[in-house]
Residue, then its C-alpha position, 0 to 999 in steps of 0.5 A: r476505521a471505517a473506509t471509503l470508496e471514494m476518491a477524486s473523480f481523477a483517480f476513480l479507477s485507483v480507488l479499487v484494487i482487485a484481480a479477477s479469474v474463473a478458476s485458480t493457479a497454484l504459484a509456489s512461493e517460499g513465505i507467508l502472505y499476512g494481512i488485516s481483515s475488513k474486522v481488523g483481525f490479523i490474518t494469513i492468506d492463501p495466494s493459490t486459493g484465496a482462503t484467509t486464516p486468522v492468526t488472532a481475535p479482532y482487535p475491538e479497540e482499532a479502526q483502520a483504512q484500507n492500504l495502511a500497513s508495512l511489513d519488517s520482514l527481518r524483524g517479523i512485525y507487521y505495522i499499521i496506522g490505527l485509530n483507537l476508537t476509546n481515545q480517538e488516538i491515532d497510533l503506530i502499532g506493531i503486530d508480532v506475525v507469530n502470534g498475532k500480540i500486538t509489540t508496539e504502540v506508538k501515539l501518532p501526533f496526527v488529527s483525524s479526517a472525516f474519513v479516517g486514514v485520508g493522507e496517513a501512510v506508513d513504510v518501513d525501513e528494514s535496515t534499521g527497523e524504524v518506520f516511516c508514518v505521515g499524517l495530517q496535523a492540526d495545522g492542515k499540512h502532512h507531517l513525515f516523521r521516522i519513528n524508532p518504534r522500540s523506544g518511541t522517539m520521533k524525528h520530524l522530517a518534512d510538512c507540506g500542504y498538498i491535497n489528500v489522496l486516499g489510497g494514493a501510492h506510497a513505498f520506501d526506496q531501501t536503494n536510494n533512501l527516498v520515501w515516495l508519497q502521493y499527493g494532489v497538487n493545485n495547479t490553478g484550479v487543475i488537480s494533478l496526482d504527483l509523486f514526491a521522494f522524500d530524503a529518508h534522512t532530512g527530509v528534503v524533497k529529491h523528486q517530483i514527478k508530475e502525473g503527466d509523467s507517472n504514466g498514469i502510475f497509482t501503487l508503488t512498492y519496492d523490489i529489494q531483488r531487483e532494486q527497483m520500483v514498480g506499481f500498477g498503473f492505468d491506460a486511459s487511452s486504452m483503458t487498460r491495466t498497466l505494470l510500470s517500473l520507476n526509475t528513482t534516478s532518472d524519474v522515468v516511469n516505464k512501462i513493463g507490459n499490460v495486465n490484461g483482463y483486470s481494470i479495478i483495483n481495490g484500494n490500491i492494495v499491493t504487495i511483492d514476493s521479491k524472490s519469486g518475482i510476484l506483484y500481489a493485488q486485488f483485481q476485479p475482471s475488465n468486463n464484469a463489473s459484478a464479479p468477484f474481486d481475486l488475489v493475483g499475482v502478476d510477473v513483475t517482469s511482465g506484466q503477466v498474471k501468474s496466478h488467480a484465486p477467488l477472494c471476496q464479493d464485496p471490496a469492503n470485505c477483502p483485506w485491507s492490507m497485504e504484506f509479504r513476508p519470505t520465509p526466514h533463512 
């Protein structure tokens, strides 16, 4: 699936996700970091070295865009939304993390656009094993579904006619049963990136946070250990990458701290090791546009960089998604 590094001009800094550094620092973690390679193969990633190891050969019939993945840690299933190159269908695909075999393939009622994956998102409710998928239909609207991947049954939750955002923030808040999605909204010619929270059972919009109130947040991840939503933002006034938390009761986005030394983020590809309190992303150094992209681990309580390792020179060759699975006990 061909990806693009272009977004609307107001969101150009959220197109790349990468973290930089000259040396790598090992970080102890209890679990495995999985990913999808740029060749659409299932891989593991070593956070301390940035080395990737194939679990299985690439899936030749599938194409994908960046940041279209979610992991059911309890059941060991890595979900992606893929475009089947043979029949041009958009599918929900479940991959067994142990052997890399495809265990689930559900045809989604979406249509592809000029850019593969634009307007799409996938997140898992680990309490039930059900999967939330959103994408475009022929009516030009985004449609949100709750899917049972074992039976293939779908429940339509909501539709909305907002503007596509490639690499927009999305996450499932398990504490409050909310599906968070980011869209562009046209306010009489002025475009803003707003966050929307849909009820996971009814599809009713429970929250809308306008761009001016979002503190520049561009990614969202659910931190189950602390029962909070966290994400990376960008402070345009100081040109600083920030770590933010989203209070889903008050709709307030608070700054946790600065992520010093990094600005460009590749594809908004982010995952969390919640037990260790580390948020992983792909960043590039703020002062070196030709530097390689690194895998960076950031403390979720402070924004302090805890680890960094070289990942790739070209962002198109970095992993197109990453998901951390804690060691089952």
